[in-house]
N, C-alpha and C positions, 0 to 999 in steps of 0.2 A: 504494500500500500504506500509506503514512504517513497519507494523508487518511482512509482507512477506520478506522485506529486512533483518530484524533482524533474522528471521528464517533461511534465506538463509546463512547469515553469520555464524550462530551457526552450521548449518549442514556442511558448508565448513570447519570450525575449527575442528569439530569432525572427518571429513574425513581425514584431514591432520594429526591429532593426531594419528588416527588408522594406517594410511599409514606409518607414520614415525616409529611408534613402530614395525610394522611388518617388515619394511625395515631393521631396526636395528637388529631385530631378525635373519632375513635371512643372513645378512652380518656377524653377530657374529657366527652363526651356520656354515657358510662356512669357516670362518677363523679357528674356533675350529676344524673342520674336517680336514683341512690341517695340523694342528699341531698335532692332536691326532692320526691320522691314522699311522699304522706301515707299511711303504711301503715295507719292506723286508719280511713281514709275511702275506701272503694271507689269512691265517686262521683268522686273526684279523678283516678282512672286508668282508669275504666270505658271511656271513649271513645278512649283512647290506642291506638297500634298494639300488638297483642298482647293487648289487653284482651278481656274484662272481668276476667280473673284477674291477680293480682299477679305470679305466676310467669311468665305470658306477657309481661307488660309488661317485667319485668326481663330476660327472655331476649332480647327484641327490642332493647331499648335498651342494655343492659349487656353482652350476649353478644358483639357484635363487638369491644368494647374488651378483653374478657377474651381473646378469640382473638388479638388483636394482641399483648397482653402475653405470652401463651404462645409465640407464634411468635418474638417478640423474644428471650425467654429461651432458646428452643431454638437460635436463630441464635447468640447470644452464647456459649452453652455449647459448641456445635460449633466456633466460632471459637477459643475458649480452648483446647479440647482439641487442635486442630490446631497451635496455637502451642506447646503443651507438647511435642508430638511432634517438631516441628522443632528445638526446643531440646535435646531428648534425643538427636537424631540418628537417630531411627527412620525 
């Protein structure tokens, strides 16, 4: 029984590590795309994923980063709300 708890903790730590690294990558990639794209030059993003439209390119490159930020905000909000309930004795 103790070994199963230890394995579960290790797997959870590995999952959190991989998730945080992937999340940081998606957010960084989204921010980089917002900075690097030449908005006035459609030829610069025509052949990118989601192209030839600027909206498609930004959705494909910045959308996952936005989804990660929304999910992290939701997680933190839920976590803070549950902490306040525990402190209130509910």
